Backbone as ProteinMPNN parsed JSONL, in Angstrom:
{"seq_chain_A": "MFSQKTFAILALAATFLPAALAWDCTLGCQYYQDGKWEYVSKQANIGDTIYILGGSTTIGANCVPASTSWHNAKIYSYSKN", "coords_chain_A": {"N_chain_A": [[-58.074, -63.523, 20.918], [-58.575, -60.789, 20.514], [-61.049, -59.263, 22.819], [-64.486, -58.461, 23.264], [-64.739, -55.847, 24.149], [-62.297, -54.513, 22.999], [-62.791, -54.879, 20.313], [-65.718, -53.416, 19.9], [-64.531, -50.897, 20.524], [-62.646, -50.805, 18.659], [-64.062, -51.152, 16.513], [-65.701, -48.475, 16.686], [-63.966, -46.235, 16.53], [-62.892, -46.633, 13.963], [-65.225, -45.84, 12.944], [-65.295, -43.2, 12.786], [-62.769, -42.024, 12.651], [-62.429, -41.521, 9.803], [-64.192, -38.757, 9.593], [-62.566, -37.309, 11.318], [-60.544, -37.272, 10.137], [-61.15, -35.294, 8.187], [-61.537, -32.335, 5.917], [-62.602, -29.287, 7.322], [-62.716, -26.496, 5.88], [-62.728, -25.101, 2.531], [-59.905, -23.047, 0.678], [-59.5, -20.759, -1.544], [-56.899, -19.205, -2.914], [-54.343, -16.783, -3.461], [-51.351, -15.448, -4.268], [-48.182, -13.229, -4.966], [-45.584, -14.134, -6.889], [-42.224, -14.319, -8.217], [-43.183, -12.015, -10.319], [-45.931, -12.554, -11.027], [-48.822, -13.88, -10.305], [-50.305, -16.245, -8.636], [-52.344, -19.427, -7.995], [-54.018, -20.89, -5.833], [-54.911, -23.625, -3.858], [-56.191, -24.239, -0.38], [-56.607, -26.289, 2.171], [-58.673, -26.654, 5.594], [-59.084, -26.52, 9.241], [-61.574, -25.586, 11.219], [-60.449, -22.923, 13.616], [-57.885, -23.574, 13.185], [-54.332, -22.271, 11.8], [-53.27, -20.564, 9.08], [-50.83, -20.318, 6.263], [-49.607, -18.251, 4.324], [-47.392, -17.711, 1.976], [-45.954, -16.16, 3.78], [-47.554, -14.643, 5.351], [-50.259, -15.04, 7.669], [-53.358, -16.411, 8.449], [-56.05, -17.117, 11.046], [-58.285, -19.65, 10.974], [-62.303, -19.225, 11.502], [-65.402, -19.58, 12.488], [-67.846, -20.646, 10.19], [-65.765, -21.187, 8.144], [-64.469, -18.508, 8.029], [-62.223, -16.216, 7.465], [-59.636, -14.407, 9.674], [-58.472, -12.852, 8.49], [-57.946, -11.499, 5.293], [-56.385, -10.644, 3.544], [-52.929, -9.712, 1.945], [-49.728, -8.09, 1.874], [-48.899, -9.181, -0.48], [-50.36, -11.35, -0.733], [-53.764, -12.843, -1.062], [-56.638, -14.119, 0.151], [-59.239, -15.638, -1.687], [-61.685, -17.015, -1.208], [-63.718, -18.564, 0.249], [-65.363, -21.436, 1.925], [-67.744, -24.253, 3.599], [-66.781, -27.122, 3.498]], "CA_chain_A": [[-57.415, -62.42, 20.5], [-59.872, -59.397, 20.487], [-62.296, -59.09, 23.334], [-65.605, -57.762, 22.546], [-64.34, -54.44, 24.552], [-61.515, -54.054, 22.216], [-63.821, -54.969, 18.94], [-65.999, -52.454, 20.336], [-63.549, -49.416, 21.098], [-61.733, -50.645, 17.567], [-65.349, -50.192, 15.407], [-65.86, -46.874, 16.84], [-62.928, -45.731, 16.031], [-62.816, -47.155, 12.744], [-66.347, -44.937, 12.117], [-65.139, -41.682, 13.533], [-61.676, -41.929, 12.279], [-62.433, -40.95, 8.521], [-64.645, -37.438, 9.938], [-61.896, -36.778, 12.221], [-59.239, -36.725, 9.439], [-61.865, -34.674, 7.269], [-60.606, -30.918, 6.528], [-63.531, -28.656, 7.264], [-62.727, -25.814, 4.921], [-61.19, -25.026, 1.894], [-60.089, -21.912, 0.777], [-58.755, -19.886, -2.985], [-55.683, -18.178, -2.348], [-53.507, -16.534, -4.48], [-49.623, -14.716, -4.01], [-47.786, -12.585, -6.403], [-44.138, -14.393, -7.139], [-41.555, -14.24, -9.764], [-44.075, -11.167, -11.64], [-46.981, -13.173, -11.625], [-49.992, -14.53, -10.033], [-50.076, -17.87, -8.472], [-53.337, -20.077, -7.414], [-53.783, -22.228, -4.873], [-56.434, -24.304, -3.205], [-56.096, -24.832, 0.661], [-58.141, -27.002, 2.994], [-58.035, -26.186, 6.712], [-60.33, -26.714, 9.488], [-61.792, -24.103, 11.853], [-59.512, -23.008, 14.789], [-56.509, -23.4, 12.201], [-54.061, -21.349, 11.066], [-52.868, -21.181, 7.803], [-49.576, -19.229, 6.087], [-49.549, -18.011, 2.362], [-46.086, -16.355, 1.551], [-45.134, -15.275, 4.813], [-48.935, -14.024, 6.375], [-50.982, -16.038, 8.217], [-54.796, -16.155, 9.412], [-56.592, -18.111, 12.023], [-59.686, -20.149, 10.578], [-62.935, -18.763, 12.034], [-66.788, -19.774, 12.137], [-68.275, -21.095, 8.772], [-64.644, -20.924, 7.595], [-64.665, -17.214, 7.448], [-60.093, -16.35, 7.415], [-59.944, -13.697, 9.978], [-57.678, -11.508, 7.692], [-57.823, -11.888, 3.708], [-55.311, -9.758, 2.557], [-51.342, -9.271, 2.601], [-49.26, -6.788, -0.032], [-48.552, -9.707, -1.744], [-51.39, -12.546, -0.975], [-54.78, -13.173, -0.72], [-57.795, -15.539, -0.025], [-60.144, -14.324, -2.759], [-63.127, -17.853, -1.997], [-63.911, -19.427, 1.267], [-66.765, -22.151, 1.455], [-67.318, -24.896, 4.325], [-66.793, -28.325, 3.292]], "C_chain_A": [[-57.957, -61.236, 20.44], [-60.859, -59.891, 21.411], [-63.243, -58.179, 22.765], [-65.804, -56.599, 23.183], [-63.431, -54.041, 23.501], [-61.934, -54.14, 20.984], [-64.652, -53.878, 18.853], [-65.28, -50.941, 19.935], [-62.87, -49.167, 19.081], [-63.132, -49.851, 16.193], [-65.507, -48.824, 16.053], [-64.938, -45.894, 16.601], [-62.849, -45.683, 14.487], [-64.286, -46.321, 12.147], [-66.293, -43.683, 12.133], [-63.934, -41.0, 12.696], [-61.891, -40.665, 10.91], [-63.105, -39.204, 8.612], [-63.903, -36.39, 10.342], [-60.641, -35.912, 11.14], [-59.933, -35.288, 7.963], [-61.646, -33.057, 7.343], [-62.608, -29.855, 6.406], [-63.779, -27.513, 6.115], [-62.041, -25.771, 4.001], [-61.32, -23.65, 1.194], [-59.185, -21.639, -0.961], [-57.793, -18.588, -2.691], [-54.882, -18.335, -3.55], [-52.571, -15.829, -3.714], [-49.281, -14.713, -5.28], [-46.464, -13.201, -6.366], [-43.869, -14.21, -8.33], [-42.142, -12.841, -11.034], [-45.583, -12.07, -12.023], [-47.935, -14.003, -10.664], [-50.086, -16.247, -9.874], [-51.18, -18.061, -7.811], [-53.606, -21.041, -6.783], [-55.15, -22.466, -4.281], [-55.465, -24.499, -1.429], [-56.905, -25.351, 1.781], [-57.32, -26.956, 4.508], [-59.098, -26.802, 7.248], [-60.46, -25.553, 10.514], [-61.415, -24.551, 13.04], [-57.998, -22.818, 14.255], [-55.729, -22.32, 11.733], [-53.298, -21.171, 10.261], [-51.881, -20.17, 7.659], [-49.89, -19.741, 4.513], [-48.151, -16.621, 2.396], [-45.574, -15.212, 2.815], [-46.352, -14.418, 5.788], [-49.286, -15.088, 6.675], [-52.353, -15.556, 8.811], [-55.002, -17.172, 10.345], [-58.215, -18.108, 10.676], [-61.042, -19.464, 11.022], [-64.54, -19.85, 11.928], [-66.97, -19.693, 11.187], [-66.994, -20.957, 8.072], [-64.483, -19.418, 7.137], [-62.795, -16.826, 7.944], [-60.464, -15.317, 8.357], [-59.272, -12.307, 9.125], [-57.82, -12.771, 5.926], [-57.046, -11.623, 2.991], [-53.94, -9.322, 2.375], [-50.533, -8.715, 1.373], [-49.059, -7.788, -0.326], [-49.188, -11.391, -1.868], [-52.785, -12.085, -0.426], [-55.436, -14.551, -0.537], [-59.034, -14.584, -0.173], [-61.731, -15.45, -2.293], [-62.707, -18.464, -0.497], [-65.056, -20.047, 1.283], [-66.156, -23.817, 2.747], [-67.518, -26.257, 3.641], [-68.329, -29.276, 3.852]], "O_chain_A": [[-57.01, -60.523, 20.106], [-61.559, -60.837, 21.051], [-62.96, -57.294, 21.958], [-66.903, -56.074, 23.0], [-63.83, -53.012, 22.956], [-61.363, -53.3, 20.29], [-64.524, -53.209, 17.828], [-65.658, -50.131, 19.09], [-62.7, -48.134, 18.434], [-63.196, -48.85, 15.479], [-65.192, -48.004, 15.191], [-65.264, -44.712, 16.483], [-62.743, -44.605, 13.903], [-64.404, -46.204, 10.927], [-67.138, -42.993, 11.562], [-63.96, -39.875, 12.197], [-61.648, -39.458, 10.937], [-62.629, -38.387, 7.825], [-64.066, -35.189, 10.127], [-60.112, -34.801, 11.165], [-59.275, -34.652, 7.139], [-61.574, -32.465, 8.42], [-63.459, -29.925, 5.52], [-64.83, -27.517, 5.473], [-60.882, -26.181, 4.068], [-62.406, -23.087, 1.055], [-58.319, -22.424, -1.349], [-57.999, -17.42, -2.362], [-54.694, -19.276, -4.322], [-52.851, -15.557, -2.547], [-49.574, -15.407, -6.254], [-45.898, -12.605, -5.45], [-44.613, -14.01, -9.289], [-41.724, -12.692, -12.182], [-46.12, -12.145, -13.129], [-47.389, -15.047, -10.306], [-49.974, -17.149, -10.705], [-51.437, -17.199, -6.971], [-53.401, -22.163, -7.246], [-56.151, -21.75, -4.239], [-54.283, -24.838, -1.375], [-57.862, -24.713, 2.218], [-56.119, -27.097, 4.742], [-59.936, -27.434, 6.604], [-59.588, -24.693, 10.637], [-61.613, -25.635, 13.589], [-57.138, -22.101, 14.767], [-56.341, -21.373, 11.238], [-52.223, -21.677, 10.581], [-51.789, -19.256, 8.478], [-50.184, -20.758, 3.884], [-48.033, -15.423, 2.655], [-45.093, -14.078, 2.82], [-46.065, -13.707, 6.75], [-48.839, -16.115, 6.165], [-52.481, -14.547, 9.503], [-54.177, -18.079, 10.46], [-58.81, -17.277, 9.99], [-60.658, -18.347, 10.676], [-64.535, -20.846, 11.204], [-66.445, -18.704, 10.676], [-67.258, -20.396, 7.008], [-64.374, -19.158, 5.939], [-62.355, -17.414, 8.931], [-61.643, -14.999, 8.197], [-59.578, -11.117, 9.2], [-57.801, -13.968, 5.64], [-56.852, -12.151, 1.896], [-53.84, -8.18, 2.824], [-50.74, -8.919, 0.177], [-48.599, -7.338, -1.375], [-48.823, -12.303, -2.61], [-52.958, -11.206, 0.418], [-55.043, -15.667, -0.877], [-59.569, -13.644, 0.414], [-62.81, -15.08, -2.756], [-61.555, -18.768, -0.187], [-65.979, -19.452, 0.726], [-65.038, -24.319, 2.86], [-68.651, -26.416, 3.186], [-68.402, -30.492, 3.673]]}, "name": "protein", "num_of_chains": 1, "seq": "MFSQKTFAILALAATFLPAALAWDCTLGCQYYQDGKWEYVSKQANIGDTIYILGGSTTIGANCVPASTSWHNAKIYSYSKN"}
């Protein structure tokens, strides 16, 4: 059914797949909409671009975003997972 080589490749993929799907960073974000501040948590990987109510930023090394505030939104916390 499976050759030893195929089995080894599948076993290796199963080992690393959970880490590949894990997020590097968690960001606390808030945005102003309909007269009040809304709070959300976003997950991203280093190098990703995230979008918050029309604004965007790239996540850099150690999960530090390139920009943290716009006229109607901001990132108030970030941490590496």
